N, C-alpha and C positions, 0 to 999 in steps of 0.2 A: 565640444560644448554645444548643446542645442541652442539655436538662435530662434527668437520669436519676434513677431511684429505686432505688439499690442498697443503701441502709441508711437507717434513720430519720433519722439526722443529716444526710442530704442535704437534708432539708426546711428545717432551721433552725426557730427558735421560731415566727415568724409564719406560715410556710407550714404547719407541723405543725397549728396551730390552724385555719387556713383550710381545710385539707383535711378535718380532722375535722368541722368545721361543715358543709362542703359535702357530705360523705358523708351526714350526717343529713338535709340538705335533699333530696338525691337519693332517699333512702329514703322520706321522708315524701310526696314528690310522685310516686313511681314513675317517676322521671326516664327519659326517652328523648330522644335527640338525633341530629343528623346530623353530629356532630363528626368522625366517622371515615368519612363517606360517600365512597366511591371509594378508600378506603385499606385496607391489609391489615396485620395483625399476625402476625409469624412467632413461633411458640411453640416454643422449643427445650427439650425436657424429657429430661434424662438420668435423672431419678428419676420413678418412676410416681406417679400422683396421681389422686384422685377430686375432692375439693373444689376444689383449685387449678386443675385443668384446666377443669372445668365452669364454675366461677364466672368465670374469665377469659374463656372463650369466650363465655359469655352476656353478660358486660359489654361486650365488643367489639361483639357483635351489637346490643345495645341502644343503643350509640352510633353505629350505622349502618355499622360496618366488617365485614370478613371476616377469618377466621383461617386460618392454615396451620400444622398441627401436625406436628412432626418429632421423632423419637427418634434416638439414635445409629445404630440399625439402618436408618434411612431417610435418613441423611445422612453427611457425611464427618467428623462429630464423633467424636473418639476414634480416627480412622484416620490416614492419612498426611498429610492436609492440615492445615497449621497453623491454629489457631483464629483468628489474625489475618486469614488469608485468607478464612475463612468469614464473619467480621464484615464485611469490605469488600464481599464479593459480595452477602450478604443485605441489606446497607444499600441496594444499588442496586435491589433488587426490592420492598422493603417500607418501611413507614412507622413501625413500632414493633416492638421485640424484647422478648419476655417469656421469661425464662430460669429454669429450675429445674435446678440442677446440684449438684455436690459442692463443690469449692473456690471460695472467694470470688475467688481470682485469675483464674478463668475469666470471671466477670462483669467484673472490672476490665479484662481484655484486650479483651473485646467492646466496652466503653465506649471504650477507647483507640483501637481501630482501626476501629470502626464510625462511622457518621455519622447514626444515628437514635437516638431515645430507647431506653434499656434499663431494664426493670423486673426487679428481683430477685424471682422467685417462690419462692425458697428456695435457700439454700446450707447447708453444714455450719456456717458461722459465724453465720448470721442468718436470721430468717424475718420480715422487716419488714412484709410485707403482712398476715400473720396478726395480728401484735401491733397494728398500726394498726386492724385490724378489731375486735380485742378492746377497744381504747380506745373505739371507737364503741359497743360493747356496754355498757361501763361508763358512758360519757357520757350515753347514753339514760336511765339510771337515776339517775345522780349527776352532774349538770352541773358542780358545783363540785368539780373533781378534786383540789384541794388538801386536801380533807377526806376523801379516800379512802385507805384502807390496803389494799394488795394483798399477798397472801402467795403466794410461789412455793415449792412443795415438790417436790424431785426433782433431776433432772440439771441440771448447768450447761451446757446444750446451746445450740443456735441460738436456741431460744425464749427461754431465760433471757437470752442476750445482747441480744436485741431488746427485752426488757422493761427491761433496764438502760438502753438508749438512750431508750426512751419516758419513763423517769423523769426524764431530763434536761429535757425540754420540757413535760411535763404536771404536774410537781411533786407527784404523789401520793407517799405513803410506800410503799416496796417492801421487804418483809421476805422474805428468801430463805434456805431451808434446803436444804443439800446434804450428802450423805455425804462423808466425808473423801476427797480425791482426785478429786472430781467437781465442783469449783468452776468458775465461768464464766471467761471471758477476763479475765486480770488487768489487761492494758493498757486494755481497754475500761472495766473497773470503775474504774480510777484516773482515766481521762478523765471519767467520769460524776461521780465524787466531787469532782474539781476544778471541775466545772461547777455544783456545788451540789445535785446529786441527793440525795434522802433515801433512802439504801439501807443496809440493815442485814443482815449475814450471820450465820448460825448453822449448827450441825450438828444442831440440835434442832427437828424439825418443829412440836412443840407451841408452842415459843417464837415461831416465825415466824407461826403461825396465830392466836395469841392476839390477840383484838380485831380481826382482819381483816374487812373488808367483802366481799372477793372472794378466794377460795381457788383457786389455779391449779396445775395439774400437767400432766405430759406422760408419754409412755411412757418406760420406763427404758432401753430399747435402741432407738435410732432406726434408720432405714433405713441399711444398711451396717454395723451393729454387731451383727448377729444372732449372730455367733460369740461375743460377749461375754455372751449372755443369762444363762447360769447364774451367771457371776461377778457380774453386775450384780444379779441377784435376791438374792444374798447380801449385797452391799454396801448395797442399798436396803431391807433389812429394817427395818421400823418407819416407812417413808416412804409407806405406803399411806394415801390419804385416805379415812377411814372415818367412821362416825357419831360416834365418840368424838373424833376430831380436829376434825371440823366443829363439835362442841359447844363447842370452845374459841374459835371465831370469834365475831364480833359477832352479836347477834340479827339474824335475817333475812339472814345472810351468803349469798352466792351461790357456787356451784361452777362453775369454768371449765375447759375442756379443748379443745385445738386439734383433736383427733381425727386419726386413729382412736384409740380408747381400748382398752386391754387390761383389760377389767373383771375384777376380782379380783386385779389386779396393782397398778397405781399408784392405782386407785380401786375401791371396792366397787360392786357392782351397785346396792345401796340408795342410795348417794349419787348415782351417775350418773343414776338414774331418779327421783330425788327432786324435789319442787317447787323445791328450791334450785338445781337444775341449770339453767344457761342455755346449754348447749352448742349447742343448735340455733339460738338467736339469733346466737351467735358464727359458726356456719357460714353462716347467711344473710347476715350482715354482710360476709362476704368480697366478695360481689357489689357491694354499695353502696360500700364503701370503695375497691375496685379501680376502679370507674368514676370516682371522684373522683381517684384517683391517675393514671389514664390521662389524664383531662382536664388535670391539673396538668402532666404532662410534655409533652403534645401542644400545650398553649397556651403553651409556653415560647418 
């Protein structure tokens, strides 16, 4: 049966922990392999990227494979050909599909009609590879995740959704602060709570950050939301992670951001460049986690 990684809950509890530990092993050993020797990964990117593209291409190469990168301008994506036809054709040429797109339904259609593993490299609904990489960044520092308190400050966006999913399996406490009207997916939140996730919501950033070991944020207007920038700047007033907010966190708390960051908006320059910031470790860990995820789907 073909395995896919379209959201964190595709893994289940045991595989989530297996992949997390495997990613750390791969990082510690500077892992290289021939897993993908003679194989190709098609990378379909409807959204531009720096870290996602480079980390995935490097991951595939370090596992012995080749990549083919395509945007809508270089393919039939978004034109007259149905996506299901693209899925069936590309499955006959390639061994793995890595997709960065808008709607989650596009990932679902590629899974339904394709016959090769699909990895979700980002949609508007979730960013599972990033959050699994962030879990690696935390796990390196605090292996007992049940003793960890993570704060999320900002938009209830795809990152927030994936953090909620991660809380289901890794059992850390997740305190989330959003402006009114910018909460995460309610159905996903309900699912997580039913599964026993320790998630607490507030509209007060100070309350969310109080005692947190890791303080996490993201841009206020994601790709495709640029026309909402001014409206969001007004709504998110008071949600900037600055020195005063970080002072409310636990001693030696760390600052996290998936990047790119808008310094002076969701985070100040001082916090971003401070010794508390671990954003570059997060960025590096995309490579190691994605190698572990590729191995997991390919060995299915």
